[in-house]
C-alpha positions, 0 to 999 in steps of 0.5 A: 486480549490486551493490545502488544505490539513486540516490534522485533518479533512481529518483524521477524515472523512477518519477514519468516512468513514473507519468505516462507510463502514466497519459496512455497510459491516459488523457491526462485520467484521475485517480489515485485513491488510499486516503489511509491516513495511512501512508508508502505511500499518502503517497508513492504520492499525492506521485509521482501529484501530482508525475506529473499535477498535484495536480487530477488526483490524488483522496484518499480517505479511509476510515476504518471508524468511528473512526481514531486517526489520520486527522489523518496522513491530512489532513496528507498532503492539506493539503500536497499539496493535492489534492481529498479525500474522506472514505467512513466504511466502518463502515455497510458493514461492520457491514452485511455482518457482521450479514448473513452472521451471519443466513445463515450463523448464526453469532456471531463471525468469525475474525481473516481476515475481521475483517482482511481484510474492512475492505480488500475493502471500502476497495478496492471504495468506491475502484473505486466512486467510480472508476467515477462520475466516470468517468475515474478509476483506482484506484492502488495502494499496495503495496511489495515489502517487504510484498509479499515476506511476504505482508503485504497483502490478496487482492484488497483493499489488493493492487488497483488498476489500476497501482502506482508502488511495488510493486517498491521496499521499504520503505526505498526508499518512504521515500527517495523520499518525503523526496527529493519533500519529504513531512512525515516524521512521514508518510514515517518513520511506524511501520508498523502494521494499525491493529487489533493492539494491544500489551498496552498497548492501544498500536498494535501495529508491523508488525515487532513483528506480523512477528518481522523488520525490514524491514530485514532483509526488504530485505536479503534482496530486493537481495542474498539474504543468508542472514540470521539471520531468512532461513528465517523470510522465506522460510517467509512468502514461499512462503506467501503468493506466491499472490497474486502469482500471482494480482493482477498489475499493471504496476509501475514496474521500478526495475530492481535486484537482486530476490532473489525475482523473479530466483529465483521469478519475482514 
């Protein structure tokens, strides 16, 4: 099967799938989405707004203390006109960390804890909000490219009720965002984990941290081509596939070639 991405067709099918799935679960259901200000949460919010109408989408901003790019989250919320909340998770992260310091008798925490704990507290917060409003459903915002190389937190951002873009690559997500009319500064924003820094103090992009571009990862996903960093990508994939094995959820299937899905089942 040759790779061809028809953005108009895929955007319409994705919106229709999201509408049908949500309405089958609960015809009055509200999509609860963590809005980070990046492309994935922006595009997912746009998809759900197109699917359900803005009154059935709740955007939740989840800064951990001061978030330097929170203006991007607000730009997205204002652009879509969706109801929103801002919940600062700093006290929750600090409280848990201090308690663990006491019971585990440690003073410092490794990078795994520092990176993943805020993501898991954010997901706990989203599910708490969904439970409180009664008919809320947390929508996953992960994409295929990041999942394929393990760039998601188990039971953090890789959780959710269902996922509109989990089988779409970064470039396909961007294309759908552009098609749906999102501001280009959101859809084409450099992906970053928000914590890793360059030597000059600026945020380090995901691609710099991974040491491989998403374009190359996407090429492998859709064609299986043995690109220059093929072995590196495969090592990342095989080392993190357990996350996909553990957390499986309904997701939109674009019915496009997928090297990992076809050869490794996920």
